[in-house]
C-alpha positions, 0 to 999 in steps of 0.5 A: 368430601373425604369419601369421594377422594377415598373413592378416587384413590381406590378407582385409580389404584384399581386402574393401575392394576388393571393396566399392570395385568394387561400389560403382563399378559401382553409380555407373557404372549409376546414372550411365548411367540418369540420362544415358540415360533421365532425362536423355532425359526432360528433353530431351523435355520441354524440346522440349514445353515450348519448343514450347509457348512458341509458342502462349501469350502474357501471363501464361501465356507467362511462367509457362511460360518459367520453367518451360522454364528450370527443366527446362533447369536440371534437364537440366543438373544431371543431366548433371552428376551422371551425369558425377560418378558415372561412373567412366569419365568420370573416367577419360577427363576426369582428376582435375582436370577431374572436381574442377573440374566437381564445384565448378561443380556445387556452385556452381550448386546454390546450396547453398554457395559452392566454391572450387578452387585449384591450385598447381604443374604438373599431373602426370598420374596413372600409375594411373588408379584412384587418380585415381577414388578421390581423387575419391570421397574428396573427394565424401564430404567435399563430401557431408558438408559440405552434409549436416552443417556449415551452412558457407557456403564450402568451399575446396579446395587442390591443391599438386602437385609431381613426386612428390606432390599434397597436397589440402586441403579446408576448410569454415567450418561449425559443426564437430564434436568428433571425441571425441564423434562415432562414426565413420560410414560416411562418415568410415570410407569416406574413411579406407579409400580413403586407406589403399588409396592408401597416402596419408596422411589427417588429418581434423580439426575444431572446434566453431565452427571448421569441418573441415579434410581433408588428403591427402598422395598420393604418385604411384606407377605402375600 
């Protein structure tokens, strides 16, 4: 009986790991496509628009200028999004820098005011894969906040010491009653990813009082 339970746990862990690997490859592919294809098209369109600015004046010039600015903003957003999807970029930048970039991207979207506070001396992760997994958990939370919470402010607090990292994310949205909400794929994904890291995961919410996610991650070697 014990052997069967252990085999089932090992199978589920391997299945989750495989699913995560497939998902990361998909994210990486989409990130590259955004950068290489969509990004290049926007660069070309921006160049064409700048060229058109030289041959117009008056009201038309004002309209073309606004269109040019919109293209530039779109290009910046595509580049930022491609970075946040590509795990290779996250590996190179590291968890803290990648999170900083994501907070900036949220603020530029105009959909929410996002804040990042860091306490303690930054610790380099010995296991780089963990950086990506932690980042994906937070991305999932951010996505849910934008979709459902109606929040105006999102705050991320990082607290480093030599042995662990405590992450607390809060929003001032409408909240929800966990007992009345079925765990969807988003919540399940966050939990499963935390389990892969052997990290403590606590998500709580209350109607009218927003939502809070707290993760305790203990640094571990590769």
